[in-house]
C-alpha positions in Angstrom: -0.6 1.0 -25.5 -1.0 3.7 -23.0 0.1 3.3 -19.4 -2.5 4.3 -16.8 -1.3 4.4 -13.2 -3.6 2.1 -11.1 -3.5 4.5 -8.2 -4.2 7.7 -10.1 -7.4 9.6 -10.2 -9.1 8.9 -13.5 -11.6 11.0 -15.3 -13.9 8.8 -17.4 -15.3 11.8 -19.2 -11.9 12.5 -20.8 -10.7 9.1 -22.1 -7.1 8.4 -23.1 -6.5 8.4 -26.9 -5.3 5.2 -28.5 -1.5 5.3 -29.1 -0.2 5.6 -32.6 1.5 2.2 -32.5 -1.6 0.3 -31.6 -3.2 -2.3 -33.9 -5.6 -0.4 -36.2 -7.9 -3.4 -36.3 -8.1 -3.5 -32.5 -10.0 -0.4 -31.7 -12.4 -2.2 -29.4 -16.2 -2.2 -29.5 -18.2 0.7 -30.7 -20.7 2.5 -28.5 -23.6 0.8 -30.4 -22.1 -2.6 -29.9 -21.7 -1.9 -26.1 -25.3 -0.8 -25.9 -26.5 -3.9 -27.7 -24.5 -6.2 -25.3 -25.9 -4.3 -22.3 -29.4 -4.8 -23.6 -28.8 -8.5 -24.0 -27.5 -8.7 -20.5 -23.9 -9.7 -21.5 -22.3 -7.6 -18.8 -19.9 -8.4 -16.0 -22.7 -8.3 -13.4 -20.9 -10.2 -10.5 -21.9 -8.2 -7.4 -18.5 -7.3 -5.8 -19.5 -6.4 -2.3 -17.3 -5.1 0.5 -19.9 -5.8 3.1 -22.9 -7.8 4.0 -26.3 -6.6 2.7 -28.6 -4.8 5.1 -30.9 -7.8 5.1 -28.0 -10.1 6.1 -27.0 -7.7 8.9 -30.6 -7.6 10.3 -31.0 -11.3 10.0 -27.7 -12.1 11.7 -28.5 -9.8 14.7 -32.2 -10.7 15.1 -32.4 -14.4 14.4 -29.9 -15.9 16.8 -30.3 -19.0 19.0 -30.2 -17.0 22.2 -32.6 -14.3 21.0 -35.0 -17.1 20.3 -34.6 -18.4 23.9 -34.9 -15.0 25.5 -37.8 -14.0 23.2 -39.9 -17.1 24.3 -39.2 -16.4 28.0 -40.0 -12.7 27.5 -43.4 -13.5 26.0 -44.1 -15.9 29.0 -43.2 -13.2 31.5 -45.4 -10.6 29.8 -48.3 -12.9 30.5 -47.6 -14.2 34.0 -45.6 -11.5 35.8 -45.4 -7.8 36.4 -43.8 -5.4 33.9 -40.6 -5.3 36.1 -39.9 -9.0 35.5 -40.0 -8.6 31.7 -37.4 -5.8 31.6 -34.8 -8.2 30.3 -36.7 -8.5 27.0 -36.5 -4.8 26.4 -32.7 -4.9 27.1 -32.4 -7.6 24.4 -34.3 -5.4 21.9 -32.0 -2.5 22.7 -28.9 -4.7 22.3 -30.1 -6.0 19.0 -30.9 -2.5 17.8 -27.4 -1.3 18.8 -25.8 -4.2 17.0 -27.7 -3.5 13.8 -27.0 0.2 13.8 -23.2 -0.3 14.4 -22.9 -2.9 11.7 -24.8 -0.6 9.3 -22.4 2.2 10.1 -19.5 -0.2 9.4 -21.2 -1.3 6.1 -21.6 2.4 5.0 -17.9 3.0 5.8 -16.7 -0.1 4.0 -18.9 0.5 0.9 -17.6 4.0 0.5 -14.0 3.0 0.9 -14.5 0.1 -1.5 -15.6 2.5 -4.2 -12.4 4.5 -3.7 -10.2 1.3 -3.9 -12.2 -0.4 -6.7 -10.4 -1.8 -9.7 -10.9 0.3 -12.8 -9.6 -1.7 -15.8 -8.7 0.2 -19.0 -11.1 -0.8 -21.9 -10.6 0.2 -25.5 -13.8 1.4 -27.2 -14.2 3.4 -30.4 -10.4 3.6 -30.6 -9.8 5.2 -27.2 -8.7 3.7 -23.9 -11.1 4.5 -21.1 -11.0 3.4 -17.5 -14.3 2.0 -16.4 -15.7 0.1 -13.4 -15.3 -3.7 -13.4 -19.1 -4.1 -13.5 -19.3 -2.0 -16.7 -17.3 -4.5 -18.8 -19.3 -6.3 -21.5 -18.7 -9.4 -23.6 -16.2 -8.7 -26.4 -14.6 -5.7 -24.7 -10.9 -5.2 -25.5 -9.1 -4.7 -22.1 -5.6 -3.3 -21.9 -3.2 -4.8 -19.3 0.2 -4.1 -17.9 2.5 -5.1 -15.0 0.5 -5.5 -11.8 -2.9 -5.5 -13.5 -5.4 -8.1 -12.4 -7.2 -10.1 -15.1 -10.8 -9.3 -14.1 -12.7 -11.5 -16.6 -11.8 -14.5 -18.8 -10.6 -13.7 -22.3 -8.4 -14.3 -25.3 -5.1 -12.5 -25.7 -5.3 -10.0 -28.6 -2.0 -8.1 -28.3 1.2 -9.1 -26.5 4.4 -7.2 -25.9 6.6 -9.4 -23.8 3.4 -10.3 -21.8 3.9 -12.6 -18.8 1.0 -13.6 -16.6 1.2 -15.3 -13.2 -1.5 -17.9 -12.7 -0.2 -19.3 -9.4 -3.3 -18.1 -7.5 -5.4 -20.3 -9.7 -3.2 -23.2 -10.8 -0.4 -23.3 -8.2 2.2 -23.0 -10.9 4.9 -20.6 -9.6 6.5 -19.7 -13.0 4.9 -16.9 -15.0 3.3 -17.9 -18.3 4.3 -16.1 -21.5 1.2 -15.2 -23.5 0.9 -14.7 -27.3 -2.1 -13.5 -29.3 -4.7 -16.3 -29.3 -3.8 -17.6 -25.9 -6.4 -17.8 -23.1 -6.2 -15.6 -20.0 -8.1 -16.4 -16.8 -9.7 -14.1 -14.3 -7.9 -14.2 -11.0 -4.4 -14.2 -12.6 -2.2 -11.0 -12.9 0.4 -9.5 -15.2 4.0 -9.7 -13.9 5.8 -8.3 -17.0 5.1 -6.7 -20.4 1.8 -5.5 -21.6 -1.0 -6.2 -24.1 -4.7 -6.5 -24.4 -7.3 -9.3 -24.3 -10.8 -9.7 -25.5 -13.4 -10.6 -22.9 -14.9 -14.0 -23.7 -16.6 -14.8 -20.4 -18.1 -12.2 -18.1 -20.2 -12.2 -14.9 -20.7 -15.5 -13.1 -19.4 -17.5 -16.1 -15.8 -16.2 -15.5 -13.4 -18.7 -14.1 -12.7 -16.9 -10.8 -16.0 -14.9 -10.5 -17.4 -16.9 -7.5 -14.0 -16.9 -5.8 -13.6 -13.2 -6.3 -17.1 -12.5 -4.9 -16.4 -14.5 -1.8 -12.9 -13.1 -1.3 -14.1 -9.5 -1.4 -17.1 -9.9 0.8 -17.2 -8.4 4.3 -16.7 -11.4 6.6 -16.8 -12.3 10.3 -15.2 -15.8 9.9 -11.8 -17.3 10.4 -11.3 -15.4 13.7 -9.8 -17.0 16.8 -11.9 -14.5 18.8 -15.2 -15.4 17.2 -14.4 -19.1 17.0 -13.6 -19.1 20.7 -16.8 -17.3 21.5 -18.7 -19.9 19.4 -17.0 -22.7 21.3 -17.9 -21.1 24.6 -21.6 -20.7 23.6 -21.7 -24.3 22.5 -20.6 -25.4 26.0 -23.1 -23.0 27.5 -25.9 -24.4 25.5 -25.2 -28.0 26.8 -25.0 -26.6 30.4 -28.1 -24.5 30.0 -30.6 -27.2 28.8 -30.5 -29.7 31.7 -30.1 -26.9 34.3 -33.1 -25.0 32.9 -35.3 -28.1 32.7 -34.5 -29.1 36.3 -35.0 -25.6 37.6 -38.4 -25.3 35.8 -39.6 -28.6 37.2 -38.4 -27.8 40.7 -40.1 -24.3 40.8 -43.4 -25.6 39.4 -43.7 -28.4 42.1 -42.7 -26.1 44.9 -45.4 -26.0 47.6 -44.7 -22.5 48.8 -45.3 -20.6 45.6 -48.3 -20.0 43.3 -48.1 -21.0 39.7 -47.2 -17.6 38.3 -44.5 -16.9 40.9 -43.0 -20.3 40.2 -42.9 -19.5 36.5 -41.3 -16.1 37.2 -38.6 -17.6 39.4 -37.9 -20.4 36.9 -37.5 -17.8 34.1 -35.4 -15.7 36.5 -33.0 -18.6 36.8 -32.8 -19.4 33.1 -32.3 -15.9 31.7 -28.9 -15.1 33.3 -27.5 -18.4 32.0 -27.5 -16.9 28.5 -24.5 -14.6 27.8 -26.6 -12.7 25.2 -24.5 -9.5 25.3 -21.2 -11.2 24.6 -21.8 -11.8 20.9 -23.3 -8.3 20.6 -20.3 -6.6 22.1 -17.9 -8.6 19.9 -19.8 -7.5 16.8 -20.0 -3.9 18.0 -16.3 -3.7 18.9 -15.4 -5.0 15.4 -17.8 -2.7 13.7 -16.6 0.4 15.6 -13.1 -0.7 14.7 -14.0 -0.7 11.0 -15.5 2.8 11.3 -12.5 4.2 13.2 -10.0 2.8 10.6 -12.2 3.9 7.8 -11.8 7.5 9.0 -8.1 7.0 8.4 -8.6 5.7 4.8 -7.9 2.1 5.8 -10.1 -0.5 4.0 -10.5 -3.7 6.0 -11.4 -6.2 3.3 -11.7 -9.1 5.8 -12.9 -8.1 9.3 -10.7 -10.6 11.3 -7.7 -8.8 9.8 -8.1 -6.2 12.6 -7.7 -9.0 15.1 -5.0 -10.8 13.1 -2.7 -7.8 12.9 -3.0 -7.3 16.6 -1.5 -10.8 17.0 1.4 -10.1 14.6 4.9 -10.4 16.1 6.8 -10.0 12.8 6.2 -7.4 10.0 7.9 -8.0 6.6 8.3 -4.7 4.8 9.0 -4.1 1.1 11.2 -1.1 0.8 9.9 0.5 -2.3 6.5 2.0 -1.8 6.5 1.2 1.9 9.5 2.7 3.5 10.1 4.9 0.5 7.7 6.8 -1.7 6.9 5.6 -5.2 8.7 8.3 -7.1 12.5 8.7 -7.6 14.8 11.3 -8.9 17.9 10.9 -11.1 20.8 12.5 -9.3 23.8 11.6 -11.4 24.8 9.9 -14.7 28.2 8.2 -14.9 29.2 7.1 -18.4 31.6 4.1 -18.4 34.1 2.5 -20.7 34.0 3.6 -24.4 31.2 6.1 -23.6 33.0 7.7 -20.7 33.3 11.1 -22.4 30.0 10.9 -24.4 27.3 11.7 -21.9 25.1 13.1 -24.7 24.9 9.7 -26.4 24.1 7.9 -23.2 21.3 10.4 -22.6 19.8 9.7 -26.0 20.0 5.9 -25.4 18.3 6.3 -22.0 15.6 8.5 -23.6 14.9 5.9 -26.3 14.9 3.2 -23.6 12.3 5.0 -21.6 10.1 5.6 -24.6 10.3 1.9 -25.5 8.3 0.8 -22.4 4.6 1.8 -22.4 4.2 1.0 -18.7 7.4 2.1 -17.0 8.1 1.3 -13.3 9.2 4.0 -10.9 12.9 3.8 -11.8 12.3 4.0 -15.5 9.8 6.8 -15.0 12.5 8.8 -13.3 14.8 8.3 -16.3 12.0 9.3 -18.7 11.5 12.5 -16.7 15.3 13.3 -16.7 16.0 12.3 -20.3 13.2 12.8 -22.9 13.3 10.7 -26.1 14.9 12.5 -29.1 13.2 10.2 -31.6 16.4 9.3 -33.4 16.1 5.6 -32.6 13.4 3.2 -33.7 12.6 0.3 -31.4 13.2 -3.1 -32.9 12.5 -5.2 -29.9 11.9 -5.1 -26.2 12.3 -7.2 -23.1 10.0 -6.0 -20.3 11.3 -5.6 -16.8 10.8 -8.6 -14.5 11.3 -8.8 -10.8 12.8 -12.3 -11.2 15.3 -11.1 -13.9 16.1 -7.7 -12.3 16.6 -6.1 -15.7 14.8 -5.1 -18.9 16.1 -4.7 -22.4 15.5 -3.0 -25.8 16.9 -3.1 -29.3 17.1 0.0 -31.5 17.7 0.9 -35.1 19.3 4.3 -35.4 18.4 7.0 -38.0 16.0 6.2 -40.8 16.2 2.5 -40.4 19.3 1.8 -42.4 21.6 2.4 -39.4 23.2 -0.1 -37.2 21.0 -1.9 -34.6 22.1 -2.1 -31.0 20.8 -4.0 -27.9 20.8 -2.5 -24.5 20.0 -3.8 -21.0 19.0 -1.7 -18.0 19.0 -3.2 -14.5 20.9 -4.3 -11.4 24.6 -4.0 -11.8 25.3 -7.0 -9.6 23.1 -9.1 -11.8 24.3 -7.9 -15.2 28.1 -7.9 -14.3 30.5 -10.6 -13.3 31.4 -10.7 -9.6 35.0 -9.4 -10.3 34.0 -6.4 -12.4 35.6 -3.2 -11.0 32.4 -1.3 -11.7 30.7 -3.1 -8.8 33.1 -1.5 -6.3 31.9 1.9 -7.6 28.3 0.8 -7.3 28.9 -0.5 -3.8 30.1 3.0 -2.6 26.9 4.6 -4.0 24.7 1.9 -2.4 26.3 2.5 1.0 24.9 6.1 0.8 21.4 4.7 0.3 21.3 5.5 -3.4 19.8 3.2 -6.0 22.0 2.4 -8.9 21.0 1.0 -12.3 23.5 -0.1 -15.0 23.0 0.6 -18.6 24.9 -2.1 -20.5 25.4 -2.9 -24.2 24.5 -6.6 -24.9 26.5 -8.8 -27.3 23.6 -11.3 -27.6 20.1 -10.9 -29.0 17.2 -10.1 -26.8 15.5 -13.4 -27.3 18.6 -15.2 -26.0 17.9 -16.6 -22.5 21.5 -15.6 -21.6 21.3 -12.1 -23.1 23.0 -10.6 -20.0 26.2 -12.7 -20.4 29.1 -10.7 -21.7 27.2 -7.4 -21.5 29.6 -4.3 -21.5 28.9 -1.6 -18.9 28.0 1.7 -20.6 26.8 4.0 -17.7 25.6 4.1 -14.1 22.3 5.8 -13.5 22.2 7.0 -9.9 18.7 7.4 -8.4 17.7 8.9 -5.1 14.6 7.4 -3.3 12.3 9.6 -1.3 11.9 8.3 2.2 8.5 8.4 3.7 8.5 11.0 6.4 6.5 8.8 8.7 8.4 5.6 8.2 10.9 6.2 11.0 8.2 6.8 13.6 6.3 3.7 12.5 9.4 1.5 12.8 10.1 2.9 16.2 6.5 2.1 17.2 6.9 -1.6 16.2 10.2 -1.8 18.1 8.5 -0.4 21.2 5.6 -2.9 20.8 8.0 -5.8 20.5 7.1 -6.4 16.9 10.1 -7.3 14.8 10.4 -5.6 11.4 12.1 -7.4 8.5 12.9 -5.4 5.4 12.9 -7.7 2.3 13.5 -6.0 -1.0 14.5 -6.9 -4.5 17.0 -4.0 -4.5 20.7 -4.2 -3.7 21.3 -5.3 -0.2 23.7 -2.6 0.7 21.3 0.1 -0.6 18.4 -1.4 1.3 20.5 -1.5 4.5 21.5 2.1 4.1 17.8 3.2 3.7 16.9 1.1 6.8 19.7 2.6 8.8 18.5 6.1 7.9 15.2 5.1 9.4 16.7 3.7 12.5 15.7 0.1 12.0 17.5 -2.1 14.6 20.0 -4.5 12.9 20.1 -2.5 9.7 23.9 -2.6 9.6 24.0 -6.4 9.1 22.4 -6.6 5.6 22.0 -10.0 3.9 22.1 -10.7 0.2 19.1 -13.1 -0.3 21.0 -14.9 -3.1 23.2 -16.4 -0.4 20.3 -17.5 1.8 19.9 -21.3 2.3 17.0 -22.9 0.5 16.0 -25.3 3.3 13.1 -23.9 5.4 14.7 -24.6 8.8 18.0 -23.0 7.8 16.3 -20.1 6.2 14.2 -19.5 9.3 17.3 -19.4 11.4 18.9 -16.9 9.1 15.8 -14.8 9.2 15.7 -14.8 12.9 19.3 -13.4 13.0 18.9 -10.7 10.3 16.6 -7.7 9.7 17.5 -6.4 6.2 17.5 -8.6 3.1 18.2 -7.5 -0.5 18.0 -9.1 -3.9 15.0 -11.1 -2.8 13.1 -12.7 -5.6 9.2 -12.9 -5.5 9.4 -16.6 -4.8 11.9 -16.0 -2.1 9.6 -13.5 -0.4 7.0 -16.2 -0.3 9.5 -18.8 1.1 10.7 -16.3 3.7 7.1 -15.7 5.0 6.7 -19.5 5.2 10.0 -20.0 7.0 9.0 -17.4 9.6 5.6 -19.0 10.1 7.3 -22.4 10.6 9.0 -20.9 13.7 5.6 -20.0 15.2 5.7 -16.3 14.1 2.5 -14.5 13.1 3.6 -12.6 10.0 2.2 -9.5 8.4 3.5 -8.6 4.9 3.3 -5.1 3.3 3.8 -4.3 -0.3 2.6 -2.5 -3.4 4.2 -4.3 -6.3 3.3 -7.3 -8.3 6.5 -9.0 -6.9 4.8 -8.9 -3.4 1.6 -10.8 -4.4 2.7 -14.3 -3.5 4.1 -13.3 -0.1 1.0 -11.2 0.6 -1.2 -14.1 -0.1 0.7 -16.5 2.2 1.2 -14.1 5.1 -1.1 -14.2 8.0 -2.1 -10.6 7.2 -1.4 -9.0 3.9 -1.3 -5.1 3.8 -1.3 -3.4 0.4 -0.9 0.2 -0.5 -3.8 1.9 -2.2 -1.6 3.1 -5.1 -0.2 -0.5 -5.5 -1.0 -2.9 -8.3 -4.5 -4.4 -8.6 -3.1 -7.8 -7.9 -1.7 -6.8 -4.5 -5.0 -5.1 -3.5 -6.9 -8.2 -4.6 -5.1 -10.6 -2.2 -4.5 -8.3 0.7 -6.8 -8.2 3.8 -6.0 -4.6 4.5 -5.6 -1.8 2.0 -4.1 1.6 3.0 -5.9 3.8 0.6 -3.9 6.9 1.7 -0.7 5.0 1.0 0.5 5.9 4.4 2.7 3.4 6.2 2.0 5.4 9.4 -1.6 4.0 9.4 -0.4 0.6 10.4 0.1 1.4 14.1 -3.6 2.5 14.2 -4.6 -0.9 12.8 -2.5 -2.7 15.3 -3.9 -0.6 18.2 -7.4 -1.2 17.0 -6.9 -4.9 16.9 -5.4 -4.9 20.4 -8.3 -2.9 21.7 -10.8 -5.3 20.3 -9.1 -8.5 21.4 -7.9 -7.3 24.8 -11.2 -5.7 25.7 -13.4 -8.6 24.5 -11.3 -11.0 26.5 -11.8 -8.7 29.5 -15.6 -8.4 29.2 -16.1 -12.0 28.3 -15.0 -12.9 31.8 -17.8 -10.7 33.2 -20.5 -12.4 31.0 -19.3 -16.0 31.7 -18.9 -15.5 35.5 -22.7 -14.7 35.4 -23.4 -17.8 33.3 -21.4 -20.1 35.7 -23.0 -18.8 38.9 -26.4 -18.9 37.3 -26.0 -22.6 36.3 -24.5 -23.4 39.7 -27.4 -21.7 41.5 -29.9 -23.6 39.4 -28.2 -26.9 40.3 -28.1 -26.1 44.0 -31.7 -25.1 44.0 -32.7 -28.3 42.3 -30.6 -30.4 44.7 -32.0 -28.6 47.8 -35.6 -28.5 46.5 -36.0 -24.8 47.4 -37.4 -21.7 45.7 -35.1 -20.0 43.3 -33.8 -16.9 45.2 -34.4 -14.3 42.4 -37.0 -12.9 40.2 -36.0 -11.7 36.7 -36.1 -8.1 37.8 -33.3 -8.7 40.4 -31.0 -10.3 37.8 -31.8 -7.6 35.2 -30.7 -5.0 37.8 -27.5 -6.9 38.7 -26.6 -7.7 35.1 -27.1 -4.0 34.1 -24.9 -2.6 36.9 -22.2 -5.3 37.1 -22.0 -6.4 33.4 -24.1 -4.6 30.8 -23.1 -0.9 31.3 -19.5 -1.6 32.5 -18.8 -4.1 29.6 -19.9 -1.5 27.0 -17.4 1.0 28.3 -14.6 -1.5 28.8 -15.1 -3.1 25.4 -14.5 0.3 23.6 -11.6 1.6 25.8 -8.0 1.9 24.5 -5.9 -1.3 25.1 -2.3 -1.6 23.9 -1.5 -5.0 25.3 -0.4 -7.4 22.5 -3.0 -10.1 21.8 -2.2 -13.5 23.2 -3.5 -16.8 21.9 -5.8 -19.4 23.6 -8.7 -17.1 24.0 -11.1 -19.8 25.4 -8.6 -21.0 28.0 -7.7 -17.5 29.2 -11.3 -16.6 29.6 -12.5 -19.8 31.3 -9.6 -20.0 33.7 -11.1 -16.9 35.4 -14.8 -17.3 34.7 -15.2 -20.8 36.2 -13.6 -20.0 39.6 -15.2 -16.6 39.7 -18.7 -18.0 38.9 -18.3 -20.8 41.5 -17.2 -18.4 44.3 -20.1 -16.0 43.4 -22.6 -18.8 43.3 -21.5 -20.5 46.5 -21.4 -17.2 48.4 -24.9 -16.2 47.2 -26.4 -19.6 48.0 -24.8 -19.6 51.5 -26.4 -16.2 52.2 -29.7 -17.5 50.9 -29.7 -20.5 53.1 -28.7 -18.4 56.2 -31.6 -16.0 55.3 -34.1 -18.9 55.0 -33.1 -20.0 58.5 -33.2 -16.4 59.9 -36.5 -15.2 58.4 -39.8 -16.9 59.0 -43.4 -16.0 58.3 -45.2 -14.2 55.5 -42.9 -12.1 53.2 -39.9 -14.1 54.3 -39.0 -15.0 50.7 -38.7 -11.3 49.7 -36.3 -10.7 52.6 -34.3 -13.8 51.7 -34.1 -12.6 48.1 -32.9 -9.2 49.1 -30.1 -10.6 51.3 -29.0 -12.9 48.5 -29.1 -10.1 46.0 -26.9 -8.0 48.2 -24.2 -10.7 48.4 -24.3 -11.5 44.7 -24.1 -7.8 43.9 -21.0 -7.2 46.1 -19.2 -10.3 44.8 -20.0 -9.4 41.2 -18.8 -5.9 41.9 -15.5 -7.3 43.1 -15.3 -9.4 39.9 -15.8 -6.1 38.0 -13.1 -4.4 40.0 -10.6 -7.1 39.2 -11.5 -7.1 35.5 -11.2 -3.3 35.3 -7.5 -3.4 36.4 -5.1 -1.7 35.8 -7.1 1.3 37.2 -7.4 4.6 35.6 -9.5 7.5 36.8 -12.4 6.7 34.5 -12.4 2.9 35.4 -12.5 3.8 39.1 -15.3 6.2 38.4 -17.1 3.5 36.4 -17.0 1.0 39.3 -18.0 3.6 41.8 -20.9 4.7 39.6 -22.3 1.2 39.5 -22.0 0.9 43.2 -23.9 4.2 43.7 -26.6 3.0 41.3 -27.3 -0.1 43.5 -27.2 2.0 46.7 -29.8 4.3 45.1 -32.1 1.4 44.5 -31.8 0.4 48.2 -32.6 3.9 49.6 -35.2 5.2 47.2 -38.7 3.8 48.3 -40.3 3.6 44.8 -37.1 1.9 43.4 -37.3 -0.5 46.4 -40.8 -1.3 45.4 -40.1 -1.5 41.7 -37.3 -4.0 42.1 -38.8 -5.8 45.2 -35.7 -5.2 47.2 -35.9 -4.3 50.9 -33.3 -5.2 53.5 -35.0 -6.4 56.7 -33.4 -5.9 60.1 -29.6 -5.5 60.6 -28.4 -9.0 61.3 -29.0 -10.6 57.9 -27.9 -7.6 55.7 -24.6 -7.4 57.6 -24.2 -11.2 57.4 -24.7 -10.9 53.6 -21.9 -8.3 53.5 -19.7 -10.5 55.6 -20.2 -13.5 53.3 -19.5 -11.2 50.2 -16.2 -10.1 51.8 -15.2 -13.7 52.4 -16.2 -14.4 48.8 -14.2 -11.5 47.4 -11.1 -12.4 49.4 -11.4 -16.0 48.2 -11.8 -14.8 44.6 -8.5 -12.8 44.9 -6.6 -15.8 46.3 -8.1 -18.2 43.8 -7.3 -16.0 40.7 -3.8 -15.5 41.9 -3.4 -19.2 42.4 -4.8 -19.8 38.9 -2.3 -17.3 37.4 0.6 -19.2 39.0 -0.7 -22.7 38.4 -2.1 -22.3 34.9 -0.1 -19.6 33.2 -1.1 -18.8 29.6 
């Protein structure tokens, strides 16, 4: 079998030749057989999509509950009122168009990134191993697999070389299953050790996990606290809107002072602002722009809420290899031991043969292969693939022409292969303290198929490897520390070595390393130990999963990063799984975020993007819902007092544009580094309800005073203008509070909105267009005075809410 790195660039035009040791009867399908199966439709045609279709995006943005309400009201206004009173309908059209365009941009970005990160299984055809796209697999294809590879279709094992497959994602069974030729393999499982090949027996939608895979890889907007919270708010708004709208419509239609068309216009003017139509739009736009921004940094967001989730993370669990260190290693020293102390040449030959015995070497063994090429003097008699659970691999050799003596060798962790009192461990410890990785080559006294093969093994040599630290790892760890996100390094390597690497990178608490073999198994006790420590070595794959669960039991929101097959279970259980683009197919399949450029330094960008989305949507949601609250309150007061509604749709379109629409767009896309906090609905409503009540009462007070002040023909227009002035000033104060803390552009934004309203009041044709004209001096200044009292009340109420109902 031929090893093909899952993260490497592959050229399908130049396939990899079949190795000499492969089964001659297993050359795979011929080109003619493949063409015949394609013609019969026996292909793996499951549509693996990274994003919603264009039709789905258009449908989701156009056919909404509130668009239907606004659309009906818009059509009514086009018939009964001047053009100015139907402006709100054109705003909705623009909003919907913006939402569609932004999501299509996000789709284009996601689709292009998904092609880069797409799984490309190696299929054997006409005697050559060729990487192809998953959708190109046909029934009967012979598919090669090795450690970390995902089983993409159902099949029957044809070749097995120590093949172990983890089916836990399908069956819940934690222990890997050893596969022999003839055994069934299921799509959705993945290889943890060994290698082999299987024949595809079910492809497309018939495969066991096809539907699961299709759903898991689809661009999604669900399972998000932010979106769930907005849906909850909109549900409450709907129940508030229906009775208020009905009562308002009846009141305006039976009013004696207005004609029918004016009554309809004022009723619609009261209903339209109750709908927070722009809130859903801005949420979708903010997420979509986040996807595009991250896409430019080669970050594939496989599930959209992952942007939000990582912003809520307070603990990041990091696998050392592939995350803090680069994948490659270099052999820096070879120390023969015991009987071989003076025979380095013999040790080099054994290591060369050992490397050649594994068709899919990991990073450590690849470094040995590069340093010690195989001499060809030894023939492999048996092999034990490396396993993360075992921490070692093995091989048996027959020297010379086959009549020589056979020997069995093990290569792996010294502290696993040797007894605790062995003096070699002290030598290993000194090397580990320097941040070096040490493997032990040992001669076994038992056969490879003995479950206790490591017992009694005699040390033959220490292989010292140096790991390459990622140049950006230290800065990234520093960022997490500054943002109050705790980093936990959990690795299968020696604890002292892991601690030394972490210390070089400046991780707080790196000096106190913990050997995971001594961790308690009870969840509560393990959680306590995890809270105390920061660096853990000799962690098994199952322990990584248990550690994530223990941290979550303490209320932590946990992100897990990794690239190896030993990280899959923990990635799956973590709140947010982050995989490296060069990692195994299994890790990329279960992760929500894939760093295609393999750069750990991209994570701060993801965190910052999530914080920007959540913090800003929380901020602008307050603006939208203050409008909804004061609109409902005004409708109730109008119904109770049996008076004309104070506004036409054009007035509220103007107010909404200047105090909500334009500012919200800029505020929603601004940088925001504040860590996301839970209870979105509570945090928004605790400001929106008092803000809306104050704005509504202040506006209605001005309106009643104006009704008492103005009399005669045209009085309603003067009353409306005074009420509009009060509502604008109070709404501007809400905007000024929401825009805090101030920066130059936020101050400029608030000032620009104020100047926009002033322009309407002083330019004659704008006065006429929006039916706004302040009459006299007494009532306009009274309106300003009421607004000042309202703004002061708002400040006091919100400060009281902060003290009385902290979140």
